[in-house]
C-alpha positions in Angstrom: 97.8 70.6 123.1 96.6 72.2 119.8 99.3 74.2 117.9 96.5 76.5 116.6 93.8 78.7 118.0 90.0 78.9 117.2 91.0 82.1 115.1 93.3 80.0 112.9 90.5 77.5 112.2 88.1 80.5 111.3 91.0 82.1 109.2 91.6 78.7 107.3 87.8 78.2 106.6 87.5 81.8 105.3 90.4 81.2 103.1 89.4 77.8 101.7 85.6 77.4 102.3 86.2 74.1 104.0 84.1 72.7 106.7 85.0 73.0 110.5 86.1 69.3 110.9 88.2 69.3 107.7 89.9 72.7 108.9 90.6 71.5 112.3 92.0 68.2 110.9 94.3 69.8 108.3 95.6 72.1 110.8 96.2 69.3 113.3 98.1 67.4 110.6 100.1 70.6 109.5 101.2 71.4 113.0 99.2 74.6 112.9 101.0 75.8 109.8 98.0 77.6 108.0 99.8 77.6 104.6 100.4 73.9 104.7 96.9 73.3 105.7 95.6 75.3 102.8 97.7 73.1 100.5 96.6 69.9 102.1 93.0 71.0 101.7 93.5 72.1 98.1 95.3 68.7 97.4 92.2 66.8 98.8 89.7 68.8 96.8 88.3 70.4 99.9 89.2 74.0 99.3 86.7 75.7 97.3 89.0 78.3 95.8 92.5 79.7 96.1 92.0 83.6 97.2 95.5 84.5 95.9 96.1 86.8 98.7 93.7 89.2 97.0 91.9 90.1 100.3 92.3 93.5 101.5 93.8 93.2 104.9 95.2 96.7 105.6 94.0 100.2 105.1 95.5 103.2 103.6 96.1 104.2 100.0 97.9 103.2 96.9 99.3 106.2 95.0 100.2 106.2 91.4 102.1 108.9 89.3 103.3 109.2 85.7 105.8 111.6 84.1 106.8 111.0 80.5 107.8 107.5 80.0 108.3 106.5 83.6 105.9 105.8 86.3 105.6 104.7 90.0 103.1 103.2 92.4 103.5 103.6 96.2 101.5 102.0 98.9 101.1 103.6 102.3 99.3 101.7 105.2 97.2 103.2 107.9 95.5 101.3 110.5 91.8 102.4 109.6 89.9 103.4 106.5 89.0 106.7 108.2 92.5 107.9 108.1 92.7 106.9 104.3 90.0 109.6 103.9 91.9 112.3 105.8 93.1 115.2 103.4 96.4 115.3 105.4 97.0 111.7 104.9 95.9 111.9 101.0 98.2 114.9 100.6 101.1 112.9 102.1 100.7 109.9 99.9 100.3 112.1 96.9 103.5 114.0 97.6 105.4 110.9 98.7 104.5 109.4 95.2 105.8 112.3 93.5 109.0 112.1 95.3 109.2 108.5 94.5 108.7 109.3 90.7 111.6 111.7 90.9 113.7 109.4 93.0 113.3 106.4 90.5 114.5 104.0 93.3 112.3 101.3 94.6 113.9 101.2 98.1 111.6 102.3 100.9 114.4 103.7 103.0 115.7 105.7 100.2 112.3 107.4 99.8 111.9 107.9 103.6 115.4 109.6 103.5 114.5 111.8 100.5 113.6 115.6 100.8 109.8 116.1 101.3 108.2 119.2 99.3 107.2 120.9 102.4 110.5 120.7 104.1 112.5 117.9 106.0 112.4 114.4 104.8 109.7 112.1 103.9 110.3 110.2 107.0 110.1 113.5 109.2 106.6 114.2 107.4 105.4 110.4 108.2 106.4 110.9 111.7 104.7 114.2 112.1 101.4 112.6 110.5 101.5 109.9 112.9 101.7 112.4 115.8 99.1 114.7 114.4 96.6 112.1 113.2 97.3 109.7 116.0 97.4 106.4 114.1 100.3 104.3 113.0 101.2 104.8 109.2 103.9 103.0 107.2 105.4 103.4 103.6 105.2 99.7 102.6 106.6 99.3 99.0 107.4 101.1 95.8 107.7 99.9 92.2 109.0 102.0 89.2 108.4 101.1 85.6 109.8 102.9 82.5 110.4 102.5 78.7 112.8 104.2 76.5 110.0 105.1 73.9 106.5 104.7 74.3 104.1 105.3 77.3 103.5 104.4 80.8 99.7 104.2 81.4 98.1 104.5 84.8 94.7 103.2 86.0 93.2 103.4 89.6 90.3 101.2 90.6 88.0 102.4 93.3 89.8 105.8 93.4 89.6 107.9 96.5 91.0 110.9 94.7 93.1 111.6 91.7 95.9 109.1 91.6 94.9 107.6 94.9 92.9 104.4 95.6 92.7 100.8 96.5 94.1 99.2 93.3 96.7 101.0 91.2 97.9 99.8 88.0 100.7 100.9 85.5 101.4 99.5 82.0 104.7 100.1 80.4 104.3 100.0 76.5 107.6 100.1 74.4 106.9 101.4 71.0 107.2 104.0 68.2 103.2 104.3 68.1 101.7 107.4 69.2 99.7 108.2 72.3 96.5 108.0 70.5 97.3 104.1 70.0 99.2 103.5 73.4 96.9 105.3 75.7 93.6 103.5 75.1 95.6 100.2 74.7 97.3 100.8 78.0 94.1 101.7 79.7 92.5 98.3 78.6 95.5 96.5 79.7 95.6 98.2 83.1 91.9 97.5 83.7 92.3 93.8 82.7 95.3 93.6 85.3 93.2 95.2 88.0 90.6 92.5 87.6 92.7 89.5 86.7 95.6 89.8 89.3 98.4 88.5 87.3 101.3 87.4 89.3 104.1 88.1 86.8 104.4 89.6 83.4 105.2 86.1 81.9 105.5 82.4 83.0 109.2 82.5 83.2 109.0 85.5 85.8 106.6 83.6 88.2 108.1 83.1 91.6 109.9 79.8 91.8 108.7 78.9 95.3 105.1 79.6 94.0 105.7 77.2 91.1 107.1 74.6 93.4 104.1 74.8 95.8 101.6 74.4 92.7 103.7 71.4 91.7 103.5 69.6 95.2 99.8 70.2 95.3 99.4 68.9 91.8 101.5 65.8 92.7 99.4 64.9 95.7 96.2 65.2 93.6 97.7 63.0 90.9 98.8 60.4 93.3 95.4 60.1 94.7 94.4 59.0 91.2 96.3 55.8 91.5 97.4 56.1 87.8 100.7 55.0 86.6 103.6 57.3 87.6 104.2 58.3 84.0 100.7 59.4 83.6 100.9 61.1 86.9 104.0 63.0 85.9 102.1 64.4 82.8 99.2 65.4 85.0 101.6 67.4 87.2 103.3 69.0 84.3 100.0 69.8 82.7 98.5 71.3 86.0 101.8 73.5 86.4 101.6 74.8 82.9 98.0 75.6 83.3 98.7 77.6 86.7 101.5 79.6 84.9 99.5 80.3 81.8 96.5 81.6 84.1 98.7 83.7 86.3 101.1 85.3 83.8 99.9 88.6 82.3 101.0 87.9 78.7 99.2 84.5 78.7 96.1 85.6 80.4 92.7 85.6 78.4 91.5 89.5 78.1 88.7 89.9 80.5 86.8 92.2 78.3 86.1 89.6 75.4 87.0 86.4 77.3 88.7 85.1 74.3 91.9 87.0 73.1 95.3 86.2 74.8 96.9 89.4 76.1 100.1 88.9 74.2 98.0 88.5 71.0 96.0 91.8 71.9 99.2 93.7 72.0 100.5 92.2 68.8 97.3 93.0 67.1 97.4 96.5 68.2 101.0 96.9 66.9 100.2 95.5 63.5 97.2 98.1 63.2 99.5 100.9 64.2 102.1 99.7 61.6 104.7 99.5 64.3 105.6 96.9 67.0 104.2 97.3 70.6 105.8 95.5 73.4 104.3 95.1 76.8 107.6 95.6 78.7 106.4 95.7 82.4 103.6 96.4 84.6 102.6 97.1 88.3 99.7 96.0 90.1 99.4 97.3 93.6 96.4 96.2 95.7 95.9 97.9 99.1 96.9 95.6 101.9 97.4 92.3 99.7 99.4 89.7 101.5 98.9 91.4 104.9 97.0 89.6 107.7 95.1 92.1 109.8 94.1 90.8 113.3 90.4 90.6 113.8 89.1 91.2 117.3 85.9 89.7 118.6 84.9 92.2 121.1 82.2 90.0 122.6 84.5 87.1 123.2 87.0 89.5 124.9 84.3 90.8 127.2 83.0 87.2 128.0 86.5 86.3 128.8 87.2 89.2 131.1 83.9 88.5 132.9 85.0 84.8 133.2 88.2 86.0 134.9 
């Protein structure tokens, strides 16, 4: 008996672009493990692209707020996009984000326990919203960034309202430069991050498990070439370095000119301002990233019910 379903095959094909038989074979060999099947298809060159978990798979809103040299991003999920357009839900996300900014604590439970502006706690208001709106809602994650001196600049892509939308970005710039320099630079960097999907600030900050996974895929590809082991080792190292460079914000190529490295862009801005500028930290929250939302095939359900 197969350790996977038709839905698993569909999901694998959507993520990789692989053919039906290749997807089924990969899942069979991986014992139904979708992530392992994705890696196997990539190693064989059968995956047309890595989606980087960028697909929106849950509804709700991302909220961002900035005060002085500190900013915060908060993601609150709902079951449907309809609720995300609800004034009551939007008001909750906006106020919860403001509370998170004052709290300066990235722990979701701490935010839920904090006082809500209209009375009670954030958790109380969330519970009330669920009862009133009639749909499950959850505070998923929080991240705060700050600098000692400089600016935190926010950007919201596909905004639903002021400070609310589907992709929220914060850029923290440490510098003695004025707002006339840092604000436009921060906005450019935030728009880049929204489009380029960096996984970390720099290569050293990339998740070790992600790097190890890339190394294994690269090693499988190199082994298939049949080249000497020392050549294969260089191929693997090169592939991993390329991956790190393309996925770390500071080493990415600026999307607006397709030639300047982000670190160089920041350095050039500092030189022009006559004082150093450091890109200290950033946040990029995309609504629902990494969450798999179950898709229902209504026609199939009806057919199954009729068949008994």
